DSSP file (Angstrom, degrees, kcal/mol; ACC not computed):
  #  RESIDUE AA STRUCTURE BP1 BP2  ACC     N-H-->O    O-->H-N    N-H-->O    O-->H-N    TCO  KAPPA ALPHA  PHI   PSI    X-CA   Y-CA   Z-CA
    1    1 A M              0   0    0      0, 0.0     2,-0.1     0, 0.0     0, 0.0   0.000 360.0 360.0 360.0 137.4   73.1  110.4  147.3
    2    2 A N     >  -     0   0    0      1,-0.1     4,-1.9     4,-0.0     5,-0.2  -0.336 360.0-104.9 -84.1 171.6   73.0  107.1  149.1
    3    3 A K  H  > S+     0   0    0      1,-0.2     4,-2.7     2,-0.2     5,-0.2   0.853 117.0  55.2 -66.0 -35.6   74.8  103.9  148.0
    4    4 A Q  H  > S+     0   0    0      2,-0.2     4,-2.6     1,-0.2    -1,-0.2   0.916 108.2  48.0 -64.9 -42.4   71.6  102.2  146.7
    5    5 A A  H  > S+     0   0    0      2,-0.2     4,-1.6     1,-0.2    -1,-0.2   0.913 113.6  47.7 -64.5 -41.9   70.7  105.1  144.4
    6    6 A T  H  X S+     0   0    0     -4,-1.9     4,-1.2     1,-0.2    -2,-0.2   0.917 113.0  48.7 -64.6 -42.7   74.3  105.3  143.0
    7    7 A H  H  X S+     0   0    0     -4,-2.7     4,-1.4     1,-0.2     3,-0.3   0.907 109.7  51.0 -65.3 -41.9   74.3  101.5  142.5
    8    8 A S  H  < S+     0   0    0     -4,-2.6    -1,-0.2     1,-0.2    -2,-0.2   0.829 108.4  52.6 -67.4 -29.5   70.9  101.5  140.7
    9    9 A Q  H  < S+     0   0    0     -4,-1.6    -1,-0.2    -5,-0.2    -2,-0.2   0.797 111.3  47.3 -73.0 -27.0   72.1  104.2  138.3
   10   10 A Q  H  < S+     0   0    0     -4,-1.2    -2,-0.2    -3,-0.3    -1,-0.2   0.678  93.2  92.8 -88.5 -18.8   75.2  102.2  137.5
   11   11 A S  S  < S-     0   0    0     -4,-1.4     2,-0.2    -5,-0.1    -3,-0.0  -0.408  77.1-116.7 -78.0 154.8   73.5   98.9  136.8
   12   12 A M        -     0   0    0     -2,-0.1    -1,-0.1     1,-0.1     2,-0.1  -0.583  22.6-118.0 -90.4 150.4   72.4   97.9  133.3
   13   13 A S     >  -     0   0    0     -2,-0.2     4,-2.2     1,-0.1     5,-0.2  -0.339  32.3-104.4 -76.5 167.3   68.8   97.4  132.2
   14   14 A S  H  > S+     0   0    0      1,-0.2     4,-2.2     2,-0.2     5,-0.2   0.898 123.1  51.3 -59.9 -41.7   67.7   94.0  130.9
   15   15 A Y  H  > S+     0   0    0      1,-0.2     4,-2.7     2,-0.2    -1,-0.2   0.922 108.8  50.2 -62.4 -44.9   67.7   95.4  127.4
   16   16 A Q  H  > S+     0   0    0      1,-0.2     4,-2.6     2,-0.2    -1,-0.2   0.888 109.9  50.9 -62.5 -39.4   71.2   96.7  127.7
   17   17 A K  H  X S+     0   0    0     -4,-2.2     4,-2.6     2,-0.2    -1,-0.2   0.913 111.6  47.7 -63.3 -42.8   72.5   93.4  129.0
   18   18 A K  H  X S+     0   0    0     -4,-2.2     4,-2.8     2,-0.2     5,-0.3   0.915 112.7  48.6 -65.1 -43.0   70.9   91.6  126.1
   19   19 A V  H  X S+     0   0    0     -4,-2.7     4,-2.4     2,-0.2     5,-0.3   0.940 114.4  45.2 -61.8 -48.0   72.3   94.0  123.6
   20   20 A L  H  X S+     0   0    0     -4,-2.6     4,-2.2    -5,-0.2    -2,-0.2   0.903 115.0  47.9 -64.7 -41.7   75.8   93.8  125.1
   21   21 A A  H  X S+     0   0    0     -4,-2.6     4,-2.5    -5,-0.2    -2,-0.2   0.927 114.4  44.8 -65.9 -45.8   75.6   89.9  125.3
   22   22 A S  H  X S+     0   0    0     -4,-2.8     4,-2.3     2,-0.2    -2,-0.2   0.911 115.9  46.0 -68.5 -41.0   74.4   89.4  121.7
   23   23 A S  H  X S+     0   0    0     -4,-2.4     4,-2.4    -5,-0.3     5,-0.2   0.909 114.8  47.7 -67.1 -41.0   76.8   91.9  120.2
   24   24 A S  H  X S+     0   0    0     -4,-2.2     4,-2.6    -5,-0.3    -2,-0.2   0.906 112.0  49.7 -65.9 -41.4   79.7   90.5  122.2
   25   25 A A  H  X S+     0   0    0     -4,-2.5     4,-2.7     2,-0.2     5,-0.2   0.921 112.2  48.1 -63.6 -43.8   78.8   86.9  121.3
   26   26 A G  H  X S+     0   0    0     -4,-2.3     4,-2.2     2,-0.2    -2,-0.2   0.934 114.1  45.6 -62.0 -46.8   78.5   87.8  117.6
   27   27 A L  H  X S+     0   0    0     -4,-2.4     4,-2.1     1,-0.2    -2,-0.2   0.903 114.4  49.3 -63.3 -42.2   81.9   89.6  117.6
   28   28 A G  H  X S+     0   0    0     -4,-2.6     4,-2.3    -5,-0.2    -2,-0.2   0.910 111.6  47.5 -64.9 -43.5   83.5   86.8  119.5
   29   29 A L  H  X S+     0   0    0     -4,-2.7     4,-2.2     2,-0.2    -1,-0.2   0.879 112.0  49.9 -67.8 -37.1   82.2   84.1  117.2
   30   30 A E  H  X S+     0   0    0     -4,-2.2     4,-2.0    -5,-0.2    -1,-0.2   0.899 111.3  48.9 -67.7 -38.8   83.2   85.9  114.1
   31   31 A S  H  X S+     0   0    0     -4,-2.1     4,-2.1     1,-0.2    -2,-0.2   0.897 111.2  50.3 -65.2 -39.2   86.7   86.5  115.5
   32   32 A M  H  X S+     0   0    0     -4,-2.3     4,-2.8     2,-0.2    -2,-0.2   0.884 107.1  55.0 -64.6 -38.7   86.9   82.8  116.4
   33   33 A D  H  X S+     0   0    0     -4,-2.2     4,-2.0     2,-0.2    -2,-0.2   0.913 108.4  47.7 -60.2 -44.7   85.8   81.9  112.8
   34   34 A I  H  X S+     0   0    0     -4,-2.0     4,-1.7     2,-0.2    -1,-0.2   0.902 112.1  50.2 -64.0 -41.2   88.7   84.0  111.4
   35   35 A M  H  X S+     0   0    0     -4,-2.1     4,-1.6     1,-0.2    -2,-0.2   0.924 109.9  49.8 -63.8 -43.9   91.1   82.3  113.8
   36   36 A F  H  X S+     0   0    0     -4,-2.8     4,-2.0     1,-0.2    -1,-0.2   0.861 105.6  58.1 -63.6 -35.0   89.9   78.8  112.8
   37   37 A L  H  X S+     0   0    0     -4,-2.0     4,-1.1     1,-0.2    -1,-0.2   0.915 104.3  50.7 -61.1 -42.1   90.3   79.7  109.2
   38   38 A T  H  < S+     0   0    0     -4,-1.7     4,-0.4     1,-0.2     3,-0.3   0.878 110.8  49.2 -64.6 -35.5   94.0   80.4  109.7
   39   39 A F  H  < S+     0   0    0     -4,-1.6     3,-0.4     1,-0.2     4,-0.4   0.844 112.6  48.7 -68.4 -32.5   94.4   77.1  111.4
   40   40 A A  H  X S+     0   0    0     -4,-2.0     4,-2.6     1,-0.2     5,-0.2   0.589  84.8  89.8 -85.5 -11.1   92.6   75.3  108.6
   41   41 A L  H  X S+     0   0    0     -4,-1.1     4,-2.7    -3,-0.3     5,-0.2   0.877  85.2  53.2 -57.5 -39.6   94.5   76.9  105.7
   42   42 A T  H  > S+     0   0    0     -3,-0.4     4,-2.0    -4,-0.4    -1,-0.2   0.926 112.3  44.7 -61.2 -44.2   97.2   74.2  105.7
   43   43 A S  H  > S+     0   0    0     -4,-0.4     4,-3.3     2,-0.2     5,-0.3   0.879 111.5  53.2 -66.9 -38.0   94.5   71.5  105.4
   44   44 A I  H  X S+     0   0    0     -4,-2.6     4,-2.4     2,-0.2     6,-0.3   0.926 108.9  49.6 -62.7 -44.2   92.7   73.5  102.7
   45   45 A I  H  X>S+     0   0    0     -4,-2.7     5,-1.3    -5,-0.2     4,-0.7   0.928 117.6  40.4 -59.4 -45.9   95.9   73.7  100.7
   46   46 A A  H  <5S+     0   0    0     -4,-2.0    -2,-0.2    -5,-0.2     3,-0.2   0.936 118.4  44.3 -71.1 -46.8   96.5   70.0  101.0
   47   47 A D  H  <5S+     0   0    0     -4,-3.3    -2,-0.2     1,-0.2    -3,-0.2   0.873 123.3  34.4 -69.3 -38.2   92.9   68.7  100.6
   48   48 A L  H  <5S-     0   0    0     -4,-2.4    -1,-0.2    -5,-0.3    58,-0.2   0.462 102.7-129.2 -97.1  -1.7   92.0   71.0   97.6
   49   49 A N  T  <5 +     0   0    0     -4,-0.7     2,-0.3    -5,-0.2    -3,-0.2   0.944  55.3 147.5  54.1  55.5   95.5   70.9   96.1
   50   50 A V      < -     0   0    0     -5,-1.3    -1,-0.2    -6,-0.3    -2,-0.1  -0.777  48.7-102.0-117.2 162.6   95.8   74.7   95.8
   51   51 A S     >  -     0   0    0     -2,-0.3     4,-2.0     1,-0.1     5,-0.2  -0.297  32.5-109.6 -76.5 165.4   98.8   77.0   96.0
   52   52 A G  H  > S+     0   0    0      1,-0.2     4,-2.5     2,-0.2     5,-0.1   0.854 120.4  54.6 -61.8 -35.8   99.6   79.1   99.1
   53   53 A A  H  > S+     0   0    0      2,-0.2     4,-1.4     1,-0.2    -1,-0.2   0.908 107.5  48.9 -65.9 -41.8   98.6   82.2   97.1
   54   54 A A  H  4 S+     0   0    0      1,-0.2     4,-0.4     2,-0.2    -2,-0.2   0.885 113.9  46.7 -65.1 -37.9   95.2   80.7   96.2
   55   55 A A  H >X S+     0   0    0     -4,-2.0     3,-1.2     1,-0.2     4,-0.5   0.880 108.5  55.3 -70.9 -37.5   94.6   79.8   99.9
   56   56 A G  H >X S+     0   0    0     -4,-2.5     4,-1.0     1,-0.3     3,-0.7   0.793  96.1  66.6 -64.5 -27.7   95.8   83.3  101.0
   57   57 A L  H 3X S+     0   0    0     -4,-1.4     4,-2.8     1,-0.2    -1,-0.3   0.738  84.9  74.1 -65.0 -22.2   93.1   84.8   98.7
   58   58 A I  H <> S+     0   0    0     -3,-1.2     4,-2.2    -4,-0.4    -1,-0.2   0.927  97.0  46.4 -57.5 -45.9   90.5   83.3  101.0
   59   59 A S  H <X S+     0   0    0     -3,-0.7     4,-2.2    -4,-0.5    -1,-0.2   0.890 112.1  50.5 -65.6 -39.0   91.2   85.9  103.7
   60   60 A S  H  X S+     0   0    0     -4,-1.0     4,-2.2     2,-0.2    -2,-0.2   0.914 110.3  49.2 -65.2 -42.1   91.2   88.7  101.2
   61   61 A I  H  X S+     0   0    0     -4,-2.8     4,-2.3     1,-0.2    -2,-0.2   0.896 109.6  52.6 -63.9 -39.6   87.8   87.6   99.8
   62   62 A T  H  X S+     0   0    0     -4,-2.2     4,-2.1    -5,-0.2    -1,-0.2   0.918 110.0  48.5 -61.0 -43.3   86.4   87.4  103.3
   63   63 A N  H  X S+     0   0    0     -4,-2.2     4,-2.1     2,-0.2    -2,-0.2   0.869 109.2  51.8 -66.7 -36.9   87.6   91.0  104.0
   64   64 A V  H  X S+     0   0    0     -4,-2.2     4,-2.5     2,-0.2    -1,-0.2   0.915 110.0  50.4 -64.1 -41.5   86.0   92.3  100.8
   65   65 A G  H  X S+     0   0    0     -4,-2.3     4,-3.0     1,-0.2    -2,-0.2   0.890 108.3  52.7 -61.2 -39.4   82.8   90.6  101.8
   66   66 A M  H  X S+     0   0    0     -4,-2.1     4,-2.6     2,-0.2    -1,-0.2   0.901 109.3  48.8 -64.4 -40.1   83.0   92.3  105.2
   67   67 A L  H  X S+     0   0    0     -4,-2.1     4,-2.1     2,-0.2     5,-0.2   0.954 114.8  44.2 -62.4 -50.0   83.4   95.7  103.6
   68   68 A L  H  X S+     0   0    0     -4,-2.5     4,-2.7     1,-0.2     5,-0.3   0.906 115.2  48.8 -62.4 -42.6   80.5   95.1  101.2
   69   69 A G  H  X S+     0   0    0     -4,-3.0     4,-2.5    -5,-0.2     5,-0.4   0.896 109.8  51.7 -65.6 -40.4   78.3   93.7  104.1
   70   70 A G  H  X S+     0   0    0     -4,-2.6     4,-1.3    -5,-0.2    -2,-0.2   0.926 115.9  39.9 -62.5 -45.0   79.1   96.5  106.4
   71   71 A V  H  X S+     0   0    0     -4,-2.1     4,-1.9    -5,-0.2    -2,-0.2   0.957 120.4  43.4 -69.2 -50.8   78.2   99.2  103.9
   72   72 A T  H  X S+     0   0    0     -4,-2.7     4,-2.3    -5,-0.2    -2,-0.2   0.948 119.2  40.6 -62.9 -51.8   75.1   97.4  102.5
   73   73 A F  H  X S+     0   0    0     -4,-2.5     4,-2.5    -5,-0.3    -1,-0.2   0.782 110.2  59.6 -73.7 -24.8   73.6   96.2  105.8
   74   74 A G  H  X S+     0   0    0     -4,-1.3     4,-1.7    -5,-0.4    -1,-0.2   0.930 109.5  43.5 -62.7 -44.7   74.4   99.5  107.5
   75   75 A I  H  X S+     0   0    0     -4,-1.9     4,-1.5     2,-0.2    -2,-0.2   0.923 115.3  48.6 -65.4 -44.7   72.3  101.3  104.9
   76   76 A L  H  X S+     0   0    0     -4,-2.3     4,-3.4     1,-0.2     5,-0.4   0.875 108.8  54.1 -63.9 -36.9   69.6   98.7  105.2
   77   77 A A  H  X S+     0   0    0     -4,-2.5     4,-1.6     1,-0.2    -1,-0.2   0.881 107.4  50.4 -65.6 -37.9   69.6   98.8  109.0
   78   78 A D  H  < S+     0   0    0     -4,-1.7    -1,-0.2     1,-0.2    -2,-0.2   0.849 118.9  38.8 -65.7 -33.1   69.1  102.6  108.9
   79   79 A R  H  < S+     0   0    0     -4,-1.5    -2,-0.2    -5,-0.1    -1,-0.2   0.888 130.6  22.2 -84.9 -41.9   66.1  102.1  106.6
   80   80 A F  H  < S-     0   0    0     -4,-3.4    -3,-0.2     1,-0.2    -2,-0.2   0.436 119.1 -77.0-113.5  -1.4   64.4   99.0  107.9
   81   81 A G     X  -     0   0    0     -4,-1.6     4,-1.9    -5,-0.4     5,-0.2   0.171  29.0-115.8 110.2 133.0   65.5   98.7  111.5
   82   82 A R  H  > S+     0   0    0      1,-0.2     4,-3.0     2,-0.2     5,-0.2   0.912 109.7  49.5 -66.8 -45.3   68.7   97.5  113.2
   83   83 A I  H  > S+     0   0    0      2,-0.2     4,-2.0     1,-0.2    -1,-0.2   0.920 112.0  48.6 -64.4 -43.6   67.4   94.5  115.1
   84   84 A K  H  > S+     0   0    0      2,-0.2     4,-1.4     1,-0.2    -1,-0.2   0.941 117.2  40.4 -61.0 -49.3   65.7   93.1  112.0
   85   85 A I  H  X S+     0   0    0     -4,-1.9     4,-2.2     1,-0.2    -2,-0.2   0.859 110.3  59.3 -70.6 -36.2   68.7   93.5  109.7
   86   86 A F  H  X S+     0   0    0     -4,-3.0     4,-1.9    -5,-0.2    -1,-0.2   0.902 104.1  52.5 -56.5 -41.8   71.1   92.4  112.5
   87   87 A T  H  X S+     0   0    0     -4,-2.0     4,-2.1     1,-0.2    -1,-0.2   0.906 107.9  50.5 -61.6 -42.8   69.1   89.1  112.6
   88   88 A Y  H  X S+     0   0    0     -4,-1.4     4,-2.5     1,-0.2    -1,-0.2   0.884 107.9  52.9 -64.2 -38.3   69.6   88.6  108.8
   89   89 A T  H  X S+     0   0    0     -4,-2.2     4,-2.5     1,-0.2    -1,-0.2   0.895 108.2  50.8 -65.7 -37.8   73.3   89.2  109.1
   90   90 A I  H  X S+     0   0    0     -4,-1.9     4,-2.7     2,-0.2    -1,-0.2   0.922 111.0  48.7 -63.8 -43.3   73.6   86.5  111.7
   91   91 A L  H  X S+     0   0    0     -4,-2.1     4,-2.7     2,-0.2     5,-0.3   0.914 111.6  48.7 -63.9 -43.1   71.7   84.1  109.6
   92   92 A I  H  X S+     0   0    0     -4,-2.5     4,-2.4     2,-0.2     5,-0.3   0.944 113.9  46.6 -61.2 -47.5   73.9   84.8  106.5
   93   93 A F  H  X S+     0   0    0     -4,-2.5     4,-2.3    -5,-0.2    -2,-0.2   0.927 114.5  47.3 -60.1 -46.2   77.1   84.4  108.5
   94   94 A A  H  X S+     0   0    0     -4,-2.7     4,-2.4     2,-0.2    -2,-0.2   0.929 115.0  43.7 -64.9 -47.1   75.9   81.2  110.2
   95   95 A F  H  X S+     0   0    0     -4,-2.7     4,-2.2     2,-0.2    -1,-0.2   0.904 115.2  48.4 -67.5 -40.8   74.7   79.5  107.0
   96   96 A A  H  X S+     0   0    0     -4,-2.4     4,-0.7    -5,-0.3    -1,-0.2   0.893 112.6  48.6 -67.1 -38.5   77.7   80.5  105.0
   97   97 A T  H >< S+     0   0    0     -4,-2.3     3,-0.8    -5,-0.3     4,-0.3   0.920 113.0  47.9 -66.6 -42.8   80.1   79.3  107.7
   98   98 A G  H >< S+     0   0    0     -4,-2.4     3,-1.4     1,-0.2     4,-0.3   0.849 104.2  61.2 -64.0 -34.5   78.2   76.0  107.9
   99   99 A A  H >< S+     0   0    0     -4,-2.2     3,-1.6     1,-0.3     4,-0.4   0.718  84.0  79.2 -67.2 -20.1   78.3   75.6  104.1
  100  100 A M  G X< S+     0   0    0     -3,-0.8     3,-1.2    -4,-0.7    -1,-0.3   0.816  82.1  66.6 -56.9 -29.3   82.1   75.6  104.3
  101  101 A Y  G <  S+     0   0    0     -3,-1.4    -1,-0.3    -4,-0.3    -2,-0.2   0.838 102.5  46.1 -58.5 -33.6   81.8   72.0  105.4
  102  102 A F  G <  S+     0   0    0     -3,-1.6     2,-0.4    -4,-0.3    -1,-0.3   0.423  79.9 123.1 -93.2   0.4   80.4   71.1  101.9
  103  103 A A    <   +     0   0    0     -3,-1.2     3,-0.1    -4,-0.4    -3,-0.0  -0.491  30.7 174.4 -68.4 119.5   83.0   73.1   99.9
  104  104 A S        +     0   0    0     -2,-0.4     2,-0.3     1,-0.1    -1,-0.2   0.463  63.2  28.2-107.3  -4.0   84.6   70.6   97.5
  105  105 A N  S  > S-     0   0    0      1,-0.0     4,-1.8     0, 0.0     3,-0.5  -0.957  86.6-101.8-149.7 168.3   86.8   73.1   95.6
  106  106 A I  H  > S+     0   0    0     -2,-0.3     4,-2.5     1,-0.2     5,-0.1   0.788 116.4  59.9 -65.2 -28.4   88.5   76.4   96.1
  107  107 A Y  H  > S+     0   0    0      2,-0.2     4,-2.3     1,-0.2    -1,-0.2   0.873 105.5  47.5 -70.5 -36.0   85.8   78.3   94.2
  108  108 A L  H  > S+     0   0    0     -3,-0.5     4,-2.9     2,-0.2     5,-0.3   0.876 110.2  53.4 -69.7 -36.4   83.1   77.1   96.7
  109  109 A V  H  X S+     0   0    0     -4,-1.8     4,-2.6     2,-0.2     5,-0.3   0.942 109.7  48.4 -60.2 -46.4   85.4   78.1   99.5
  110  110 A Y  H  X S+     0   0    0     -4,-2.5     4,-2.4     2,-0.2    -2,-0.2   0.935 112.8  48.1 -58.2 -47.1   85.7   81.6   98.0
  111  111 A L  H  X S+     0   0    0     -4,-2.3     4,-2.4     1,-0.2    -2,-0.2   0.941 114.7  43.9 -60.4 -49.7   81.9   81.8   97.6
  112  112 A F  H  X S+     0   0    0     -4,-2.9     4,-2.4     1,-0.2    -1,-0.2   0.859 114.4  49.3 -68.7 -34.9   81.1   80.7  101.1
  113  113 A R  H  X S+     0   0    0     -4,-2.6     4,-2.5    -5,-0.3    -1,-0.2   0.873 110.2  51.7 -71.1 -35.3   83.9   82.9  102.7
  114  114 A F  H  X S+     0   0    0     -4,-2.4     4,-2.1    -5,-0.3    -2,-0.2   0.940 113.1  44.6 -63.0 -46.6   82.6   85.9  100.7
  115  115 A L  H  X S+     0   0    0     -4,-2.4     4,-2.2     2,-0.2    -2,-0.2   0.893 112.4  52.0 -64.8 -39.9   79.1   85.3  101.9
  116  116 A S  H  X S+     0   0    0     -4,-2.4     4,-2.6     1,-0.2    -1,-0.2   0.908 109.2  50.9 -61.1 -41.7   80.4   84.7  105.5
  117  117 A G  H  X S+     0   0    0     -4,-2.5     4,-3.0     2,-0.2     5,-0.2   0.881 106.4  54.4 -63.2 -39.3   82.2   88.0  105.2
  118  118 A I  H  X S+     0   0    0     -4,-2.1     4,-2.0     2,-0.2    -2,-0.2   0.943 112.2  43.7 -59.9 -47.5   79.1   89.8  104.1
  119  119 A G  H  X S+     0   0    0     -4,-2.2     4,-2.2     1,-0.2    -2,-0.2   0.917 115.4  48.3 -63.5 -43.4   77.2   88.6  107.1
  120  120 A A  H  X S+     0   0    0     -4,-2.6     4,-2.6     2,-0.2    -2,-0.2   0.912 110.1  51.2 -65.2 -43.1   80.1   89.3  109.5
  121  121 A G  H  X S+     0   0    0     -4,-3.0     4,-1.8     1,-0.2     5,-0.2   0.907 112.1  46.7 -61.9 -42.2   80.6   92.8  108.1
  122  122 A G  H  X S+     0   0    0     -4,-2.0     4,-2.3    -5,-0.2     5,-0.3   0.903 112.4  50.7 -64.6 -40.6   77.0   93.7  108.6
  123  123 A E  H  X S+     0   0    0     -4,-2.2     4,-2.5    -5,-0.2     5,-0.3   0.894 107.4  53.3 -66.8 -40.0   76.9   92.2  112.0
  124  124 A Y  H  X S+     0   0    0     -4,-2.6     4,-2.1     2,-0.2     5,-0.2   0.972 114.7  39.4 -57.0 -56.2   80.0   94.2  113.1
  125  125 A G  H  X S+     0   0    0     -4,-1.8     4,-2.0     1,-0.2    -2,-0.2   0.919 119.5  43.9 -64.7 -45.8   78.6   97.6  112.1
  126  126 A I  H  X S+     0   0    0     -4,-2.3     4,-2.7    -5,-0.2     5,-0.2   0.909 111.9  54.0 -68.0 -40.9   75.1   97.0  113.2
  127  127 A G  H  X S+     0   0    0     -4,-2.5     4,-2.2    -5,-0.3    -1,-0.2   0.912 109.9  47.4 -59.3 -42.7   76.1   95.5  116.5
  128  128 A M  H  X S+     0   0    0     -4,-2.1     4,-2.4    -5,-0.3    -1,-0.2   0.891 112.0  50.1 -66.4 -38.5   78.3   98.4  117.4
  129  129 A A  H  X S+     0   0    0     -4,-2.0     4,-2.0     2,-0.2    -2,-0.2   0.900 109.7  50.7 -66.4 -40.1   75.5  100.9  116.5
  130  130 A I  H  X S+     0   0    0     -4,-2.7     4,-1.7     2,-0.2    -2,-0.2   0.918 111.4  48.0 -64.3 -42.9   73.0   99.0  118.6
  131  131 A V  H  X S+     0   0    0     -4,-2.2     4,-1.0     1,-0.2    -2,-0.2   0.930 111.2  51.0 -62.0 -44.7   75.3   99.0  121.6
  132  132 A A  H  < S+     0   0    0     -4,-2.4    -1,-0.2     1,-0.2     3,-0.2   0.854 113.0  45.9 -62.4 -34.4   75.9  102.8  121.1
  133  133 A E  H  < S+     0   0    0     -4,-2.0    -1,-0.2     1,-0.2    -2,-0.2   0.773 107.3  58.0 -78.2 -26.1   72.2  103.4  121.0
  134  134 A A  H  < S+     0   0    0     -4,-1.7    -1,-0.2    -3,-0.2    -2,-0.2   0.692 103.6  56.3 -80.1 -18.7   71.4  101.3  124.0
  135  135 A F  S  < S-     0   0    0     -4,-1.0     5,-0.1    -3,-0.2  -123,-0.0  -0.871  89.2-107.3-117.4 147.0   73.7  103.2  126.4
  136  136 A P    >>  -     0   0    0      0, 0.0     3,-2.0     0, 0.0     4,-0.7  -0.341  37.4-109.7 -65.6 153.9   73.8  106.8  127.4
  137  137 A K  G >4 S+     0   0    0      1,-0.3     3,-0.9     2,-0.2    -2,-0.0   0.835 117.3  57.4 -56.3 -36.4   76.7  108.8  126.0
  138  138 A E  G 34 S+     0   0    0      1,-0.2    -1,-0.3     3,-0.0    -3,-0.0   0.654 106.2  51.2 -72.9 -12.2   78.4  109.1  129.3
  139  139 A K  G <4 S+     0   0    0     -3,-2.0    -1,-0.2     2,-0.0    -2,-0.2   0.543  88.9 101.1 -97.7  -9.9   78.5  105.3  129.7
  140  140 A L    <<        0   0    0     -3,-0.9    -8,-0.0    -4,-0.7    -3,-0.0  -0.412 360.0 360.0 -75.9 151.8   80.1  104.6  126.4
  141  141 A G              0   0    0     -2,-0.1    -1,-0.2     0, 0.0    -4,-0.0   0.437 360.0 360.0  93.1 360.0   83.7  103.7  126.1
């Protein structure tokens, strides 16, 4: 086999590049969101006048939302299509994260973080499934 044939077999298709870029961007932004939340906890405690335990519950609520979102949207993605449901998870995550700006009490923070977690959980699972489907088995990992 010549070098050109080997190189063309190793390069990714346009679809594979898009799948990898969108899944990586989603995962990266969600990870960044979690990191920013940890930085903001001190301000949340001070601004909303809540205890450390109440502020710590924010992360737990986000994780519960991620679990629920992963299971729910995983089932919906199998039934109605991964790309369509993936888009909905991104919208839920984006709107819930943006709504955090308007949270004026700890209960709204809990609500928006739970919704953000639902979107993030769905996006994690579906994104990984789309990547796994877009590449041949010998190219995964």
